[in-house]
N, C-alpha and C positions, 0 to 999 in steps of 0.2 A: 509346681504346687502338687503334692501328693497326698492321697487320702488312703494311708496304708491300713486305717482301721475300718475300712469299708465292711458294713456288717452284712450278715445273712439277711436276705429280702425279708421285710416286715419287721426287722428290729432296727430302730432308728440310731443314727449317730448321735453323739453327745452335742448339746447345744454349746456353742462357743460363747465366750464373754462378748456382750453387745449384740448377740444375734437373738431373733425371736422365734427361730424354727431350727430343727436339726438337718434341714434340707441342703443337698449339694449346691442347688442354684444359689441359695443365699451365701454359702461358702465361697463360690466361684466370684460372685459380685464382690463381696466385701473384700476378697483378696486382690482385688483390682484386675482380675482378667477379664478379657473381652468374651462375654457370654453369648451363646447361641441357643436360641429356643425356636421350635418349629410347631406346626399343627398336625394332629392326627384326624384325618377326616372319619369320622365314626360310622361303623357298618350300619347298612339296613339288614341287620342280622342278629341272631342270638347266638352265633358261633364264636367262642372266645379266640379261636385261632385266626379269625378275621382281624382282631384288634391286634394281636402279637405279630402277625405278618406285616401289618402296616407299621407297627413300631420298630421292627428290625431294620426297616430301610434307614433309619436315622442313627443306627449303632456307630458309635465312635465319633460322631459329628455334632450332636446337640447336648446341651446341659439339662434340658427339661422339655417336655413334650405337652403341648396344650390339648385338652380333651374339650372339645368345644360342646356348648350346651345349646342345641336347637338353633345353630346358626342359620341366619336367614329366615327364622321362623319355620324351618323345615324339620320334620321328625326323623330322628335316628337314635342308635343306641345312646342312652344317657350319659351325661358326663361322669356322673357319680359312679356308674357301672364300668366305663372305660378306665377310670382311675383305680377302682378296685382290681382290676385286671392287671394294669400296669404296675401297681405297687406290689402285687402278688410275686412278681418276678425281679423287683428292684429298680425298675425304672422310675425317675423322678417326673411326676406329672404336674401340670398347672391345672387345677380343677377351676373350669370357667363355671360361674353362677350367673344365670340370666333372671332378672326380676319379673320378666314377663309371664312366667307360667306357674309361679309359686308364691304363696304369702310368707309373711315373716315367721310363721311357726314352722312351715316345711324347710325353708331355707336355713334356719338356726339348726335344724335337726341334721341337714345335710352337711352342714359345716362340722359339727361334732362327728358325725359318721364318717365324712372324708378323713378328718384328722385322726380318727381312731384306726383307720386303715393304712395310715403313714402318708397321706397327702400333706405335703409341706407349703404348697404354695396356691393361692386362690386369687382368681381374676374376677373382680366384681364388674358385671356389666347391667346397664339397664335392659338392653334386649331390643331386638328389631319387633316392630308390630306385626300381629298376626296376619295382617292383609298382605304382607310381603311373602308369606310362605305357601306351603302345600295344603294347609288347613285354616283357610281364611274365616271359616264358620266357627273356629274355636274362641272361647272367652278368654280375653286377657285379664291378668291379675294386677300387675304393676303396683302391688302393695307398697313396695320399697323401689327406689331407684338407685343408680350406681353410688351417689354421696351416701344416702342412708344405708345402704348395704355394706359400705366401707366402715361406717360408724359402728354398724351391728356387729361385724366381724371383730373389729377391734374391742368392742365391750365385752364379748365372749372371751377373748383372749387376755385382755389385760385387766378387765374387772372381775372376771370369773362369774359372770351372771348373764342371764337371759335379758331381753329387753323388758320382760315383766318385772325384773327384779330378783326373781328367784335364782339362788345360787346354783353353781355347777361345781361338782367336786374335782374335776380335772379338766383344765382350760385346753383348748385347741392350741398348738404351737405351730404357727404359720406365718408365712411372708405373704403380705396383702399387696395386690396389684390392681391396676385400673387400665382403661384404654384412653388414649387421646388421639386427636387428628390434628396435627400441627400444620395442615395444608389447607384448612378452611379459614376464609378470611372473615373477619380481621384476625391475623396472626397474634397480634398483641392480647386479644382477648382469649384466644386458646390458651396462651401461656397462664393467663389469670384464671382460667377454668383449671388448668392443671394445678395451679397453687392451692385452690379449693379441694381438689382431691387428695393432694398431700396432707392438708389440715384435716381431712377426714379420716386419714389412715393409709392412705396408699404409699408403699415403700418401693414398688417398682412399676414401671409404665411400659406398656407395649403400644406402639403407635400403628396409625393406619399406614397403607403402603406409601413408601417415599419414593418418588420419580424426580423430584425436583429438589436437588441438594442446596442450591442458594436459598430456598424458601425454608428449608430445615434449618439452615445456619441463622436464618433471621429469627426463627422461632426459638432457637437454643440462646440467642442474644437475649432474648426477652426473658427467658427462663433463668438466665444469670443475673440479669437486673433484678429479678424478684428474689435473689438469694436462695435459690432452690437447687443449684449444682450439687451441693453437699447433702441434700435432704431426700433425694429420690434417685433410683437407678432407672435410667430410660434406655429402653431397648426399641431401635427404630424399625418398623415393619418393611421388609423388602420382598419381591417375589418376581420369578421370570414369567415372561409372556411366550406363548407358543407362536404367536404371529401378530402383525399389525393389526389385522382384523379383530383379533381379540382384545388388544389394546384399545382400539376405537370402540368396541362394544361396552367394555368396562368404563370406559370414560363417560359414555352416554348413558348408562343404565344403572351403574352402582354409585349411590350417593356418597359424597365424601371423598372419592378417589380423584386425585388430581394428576393428569399426564399431560405435560408439555408437548406441544406439537413437534418439537425436535426429537422426542423420543419415538413417536410413531414414525416420523421421517426416517430414523435410523433403522427401524425394523423394516419399513418398505424398501429400502435401498439394499438390503442384504440378500445374498443369493440363497441362504438358508435361514429363515426368520426364526426358527426355534433355537438353532444354535446361537444366533445374535441375540435372542432374548435372554439366554443364559449368560452370555458375555455382558450384557448390559447389567444384569443383576450382579455378577461378580464385581464389575466396576463401581456400581453404587455402594457395595459393602465396602469396598477398599476406601472410597471417599469418605463414607460414614464414619469408619474406624477413626479418622483423624480429626473428627470435630470434638472439640473440648465439651465435656459433660455427657457424652454418648457412652454408655457402658456395654452395649451389645446390639445384636439384631434379632429381630424375630422373623424368621424366614417361612414365608406362607406360600407353599408351591402347590396350590390345589391341583389334583390330577396330574401333578408333575413331581411327586414326592422323591422319585428317583433321581431328580436332578440337585437335590440337596448337597449330597456328598460331593459331587463335582464343583459346585459353586463355592462350597466352603474350602475345598482343597485348592482350587484356583486362586481364590482371593488371599490365601496364606494367613488369615486372621487368628487361627488357633496356634500358629507359630509352633507347631509340633505337638500341642497338647492333645490329649486323647480322653474326651469327656467318658466318664464311667459309663458302662452298659453291661448287661448280663454276658458272661463268658468273654469278657474283654481280653484276658490273658491268652485266650485260644486264637485271637483274631490276627490276621497278617499284619495289620497296621499298628501292632503293640510296640513298636520300636519308636513311636511318637511319645512324648512326655505324658505320662498317666496323670489324671486329675479326677 
């Protein structure tokens, strides 16, 4: 797949038939390619170069970069601002929107503003409670939740109106996403919850970290039984561990992350646990690639962003394809198939 009509940054690609956005991520997904997304840890800084330096780590390996929105209820540069910087130079961001901090007036304004800057992908999240973060004294909003946020964004896009009923003159042209955790019991309920998000407007899903492939396969069977495989693009969350100790801490302290004992045992038995953590992640990507109904992976390598290129290269899932990035033609890996 080639995008020879790649525009000057800031000018969108044409919307293809059957697409809702001009974005490259939607093009990759609908073309049947195995998509790769990752997350940019937003800086505690007002320096734009801090954002660009973090984004360049992913050059040539990801189709879109998530700009997190106060993840863990901790304060960083805003998702909207990170997206503004990324679109300025041509990156494809996924703008995360958390319902925790803003009401429906501010959220609808951010959706229009993001789309005006070239944001083509929005991930709708309820958000972590303020008690989990570094400002527990903050007042939470939660005017909307992830379901009603999806419905709101779809109303703006498809009905060209605010929730108040007032018309908008130019609708946001976006691909709508949501999060899901296939590894929380009961798994059948999680598939039903996914169905509700699809009904609310979700076109793509990014999941919680996957370290249990059999459980993921069970979830995907339920998704297939509900007739959803052709209705939503599923990107499974993966990520490397630096050590067995880190895996044990995450298992004990991060809600919703399921880590089988065999994974921790594998890390403990390695002479270099960080290297083994990357190998484990690579193995998971390859196994996940073969599961029916999975369209990609969302590689979350917090404080290990430099490992993304190694994991993707070793997994071979791009099959020589080079996701677009600024200055792609000048890069040494431009002998891979461009997209």
